[in-house]
C-alpha positions in Angstrom: 83.7 142.0 -31.9 82.1 142.8 -28.5 83.3 145.7 -26.4 84.7 144.9 -23.0 83.5 147.6 -20.5 84.8 148.1 -17.0 84.5 150.7 -14.3 88.0 151.4 -12.8 89.9 153.9 -10.7 92.2 156.4 -12.4 95.1 154.4 -11.0 93.8 151.2 -12.7 93.3 153.0 -16.0 96.8 154.5 -15.8 98.3 151.1 -15.1 96.3 149.6 -18.0 97.6 152.3 -20.4 101.2 151.6 -19.4 100.9 147.8 -19.6 98.4 147.1 -22.4 98.5 150.0 -25.0 101.0 149.1 -27.8 102.1 150.8 -31.0 99.6 150.3 -33.8 96.6 150.2 -31.4 93.8 152.6 -31.7 92.9 154.7 -28.7 90.4 157.3 -27.6 91.4 159.2 -24.5 89.0 161.3 -22.5 91.0 163.7 -20.4 88.6 166.1 -18.5 86.7 167.7 -21.3 89.2 166.9 -24.0 88.8 163.8 -26.3 91.9 162.6 -28.1 91.3 159.9 -30.8 94.2 158.3 -32.7 96.7 155.5 -33.3 99.5 154.8 -30.9 103.0 155.3 -32.4 104.9 154.7 -29.2 104.2 154.1 -25.5 107.2 154.9 -23.4 106.0 153.9 -19.9 102.9 156.2 -20.1 104.3 158.9 -22.4 102.2 158.3 -25.5 103.0 159.4 -29.0 99.7 159.5 -30.8 98.8 160.1 -34.5 95.8 162.2 -33.6 92.7 162.0 -35.9 90.5 164.6 -34.2 88.1 167.0 -36.0 90.1 170.1 -35.1 93.5 168.7 -34.3 95.3 166.2 -36.5 98.9 164.9 -36.6 101.5 163.6 -34.2 101.2 164.6 -30.5 102.7 163.5 -27.3 100.7 163.0 -24.1 102.2 162.2 -20.8 99.5 160.2 -19.1 101.6 160.1 -15.9 101.1 163.8 -15.5 97.5 163.8 -16.5 96.2 160.7 -14.8 94.0 162.6 -12.4 92.1 163.9 -15.5 91.4 160.5 -17.0 87.7 160.0 -17.5 87.7 157.2 -20.0 89.9 155.2 -22.4 88.7 153.2 -25.4 91.4 150.9 -26.6 91.2 148.8 -29.7 93.9 146.1 -30.3 94.1 142.7 -32.0 92.7 141.3 -28.7 89.4 143.4 -28.9 87.9 146.6 -27.8 88.3 147.6 -24.1 86.5 150.6 -22.5 87.6 151.7 -19.1 85.5 154.4 -17.4 86.8 156.2 -14.3 84.7 155.9 -11.1 84.3 158.8 -8.8 86.3 158.2 -5.7 84.6 160.9 -3.7 
């Protein structure tokens, strides 16, 4: 399965997460210097409940992407449709 890569604004990435990320999908969120890998449990309009599988942090965590959208650097999303990587462009 080939990765689908796209440069996008943080607003586009935020909208993508709200509309496309579903329970059971795998996700890797890069928020500033923090990387959060895991499986989506719920997506309540941008408030993600993730079963985190990090090296130092494991377990269920909630992340409100609505509050953190300005820190979005990249999202890697794996679903039945494929793997999608969206990297934030610098708007400055």
